[in-house]
Phi, psi and omega in degrees: 000142179290158176296148179277357180291149180271150177254173184305318181298323177298315179295323179294318178297314180296318180300319178299314178301313183298314182296318181296312181295311181297317179296317178294318178300316179295322178296316177300316181298313181294322180292322185262353188304319183293338182272343181282081181249344182237159178293324178298324179292316181295313186277331188240350185053047192306119175075005187249350180267133177280170182297323181287329175291320177298312180299315180295320181294322176300315180292314181299322179289326182279314184278110180221202182299326181294334175277306180302311185271307184295315180288325173297320175299319177285333170297319176300318185270317190254332182090204187298336182306329181292342179294349179302327178298325180278312185288323175289334174298322178299317178293320180298319181297331174298315179297314181299313183296319184281314192252324185280312187300320177304321180294314180300310187286323177300321183262012176053049178275127178246337175223157178292321173299327176297320176305312182291324178292317180288320184276327185240275184196158176300329180296312178300318180300314182295316178303313183288328176299317179292318176306308183297319178301315178294317181297311183295322183280309190271348174248305187283304180302314181297316182291321177299312181294315182294308182296322178296313179296320178299317181296310182292322178301319178300324179286335182266004176109352172092014184243011189232023189305309185291322177298317180296318177305313182296316182294319177297317180298315182294317179300314180295320180298316181302314180294315186295324181298341179281350179093177186296330178298313180296316179300310184300313184280327173290334177297332178298316177293317181302317181294318178300316181293315184290328177288312179298312180293320179294317178294322178297318178296315179297317179301314180292322179300316181292320178292326176296315177301312181299318180295317182295328184253014170063034182256012174125346176076016179253159181295319180296319177297322178297320177298316178297325176298319178299315180294328180284317186273340180223060184299330180291348179269006182236047175232129180285329183249114180281135178289149178288128179303146182286339177237161180252356180227133179208158176250166188296339181272359180261136178301326182293342178301319179291322179299320178294317177302319178293316186293325181291338176276317182229085188283060172056214182294335181300329184293336179284346176252007184232243191282346184300315179291325178295313176307309187289312183292324177293316182292312187274337186247342185231032190233116180307319182305325182264306186295337182304328181297330185256345188291342179266004184254169172284169189299313184294320178295315179297314182298314181295320178298318179294317179293324176298318176297320177300320179295318179295327181302330178299333182275340191299322178301331177298323184276316191258347183246320181302319177303327178293319177293321177300318178298320179298313180296317178296318180296315181297338181253018170086011184265349178228065184297338182293346179274351180298119178073002180264181178289142176296340178292353176274357186297315182295315179298324178297320177296317181298335179297340178277344190288148177284168179303143182091306179290326177295320176298320178295321179294320176296320177298319178297316177299313181298318180300315180296316182294309184296318179298318180290319177299316180297314179298315180295317179296322177297320179293319176301312181298319181296311181297313181299314186288309187278329187254348177238301184299309183293326184271328190238339185253310182222081183296337183262008182300135177278176184299320180298318180294323179295318179296316180290325174297319176301318180293320177295322178296324177299309180298315182296316182294321178296319181295318178297316178299319178298319180299319184278345176262349186305315178240024182050055184298336184267357178073031182297318182297319181289322182289329190096119193306306184295318179296322178305311182294312182298317184294312185280335170292328180300334179297326184260339187300315183302311181294318180297311182294323177302314178301315183288312186294318176290322179295327179285315195244002176228107187293347184274345184303132184256163177295324177299316178300318180296316180298315177296319184297315183293323179286316182295318179302318178293314181298316180296320178298316177296319182298309181296326182285321190247334192235337187302315183296320180295331182269312188257350181095180185278338186231115176223177177295336183271329187204164167237124177266150183239140178248123182214175180235149173210157182272126177227113180063032181081003181244132177281123181244139177265129184236134174240119182207154172270139176309127190292337174291326174293318175307311182297318181300311181289326176299318179294311182300312180295321178296314178301315180302315180293320179296321178296313180300317179295317182293329179297339177281350181262190180294157180295329176231114179293131181303337181267006180296150187283150173284132178249155179223103184296335179295335179286348177277348179293136183249140177283155183306318180294329176292315179299318180300317180294321178296313181298315180300315180298315180294321180294317178296316180300315179298317179298320179296316181290323177296318182291320187245024181306000000 
């Protein structure tokens, strides 16, 4: 294996990327500075983002270290099945574009807490605003920063983790302070860099595999080698293990570990849709990109992002499978006993000078874009939904913008403190799994509130308040207590007992697949919310105004939807 050290060409490539992004961001800031007079313009770039900028910003905000590192790690461990998060996201974005955006835009919704305040009550809005702030800072910001720094640090030799954390934070802060316009338009460059760099890394990974196994040295030959040497890694639906208990020395132990993360066909009827619809449709971090645009621009941008999502597994998952094949055949001994999150960095170690710099630039682009987007969402929620409503009701637009900027700096600093020594255990959990699991605690209740609030006029504020608390409590209950009370096997779930190595110690774990947990938490929460709402009026006075004409789709929109669905269907048929 080649040395992981960078050469002069790598530094030049990365410097070029940094100068282009920083220079373009500064140019956008200077050009638009005179126009940033309102808080809506700063936080939402109201009316100024094009469909392609919205689509690119959605992808840039979504694809970060947890995808590059975490999904590659799960590609190493689980295989193609982990691509369900990307490909089902493409389907989810169709639903969001067609059905969710008309409701948001018709009712002039700019933040998710505002949605809850208008539809339910200020109490529900405040509770959720605080929930989101904690989630974004202590789960999302921390994991993005930590995983990104670990990945880049591995490429630089392993001695610069804290310096890299600081530099990533500063780069993101600089971009974020310029407002959503700067974030949105610099994201176009960030997406271009991460796609080009990601595809280049995948191409080289496949050619390396092909070269190692003497099949011709081409990327296509390398892909065929992966399918030949790791056929179990190319199935979208994992089979249910024949046993529910295994020890670390049994082959079925690994099958159980895989299944608890991706529980076969059951996940498509349980938490998978909740994860995706909550993330893409009820998430300030994502929807903020489109909320300042008109319906057609927002809809086209979201559909464009969905189409790009179909490509993402090639970039973020295939390198992990390549690392697995190389590792199993003795070419990546450094992964023995280490975290699966090291798979992507290990692949980058093979890359030649220049291309390694491009790959680091792609990683940095993904990390910085996601940090900037998340920090902007934190700033927006804190400023518009907490500071303006409860702390300084008379604050003028200038004060709101500066408060938003202070919130950006503060949230980044807090995230840095908690990632400094990995206080939250992100590395041990596995980055992507860490985010999905802990986001899952809040997703059932939140999504129940939003989906019923959008499409059932009878839903009451009391039901929403009970729903958000109950969804969280049920998620915690199923995750931590259900097995101890009801046992491993019930009509609702099957729990699995397996072992894994943590810190050199074999630990026995008993758990229900967390996507199943989420599914039942959601179903039970919806049931309780419906019962409570039935005691109220047939039409809640706070129910949203709907406009069926906004559901009409233009021919080009229909064409993009059909193309996405056809590609998605073909992928599932091929890799079922």
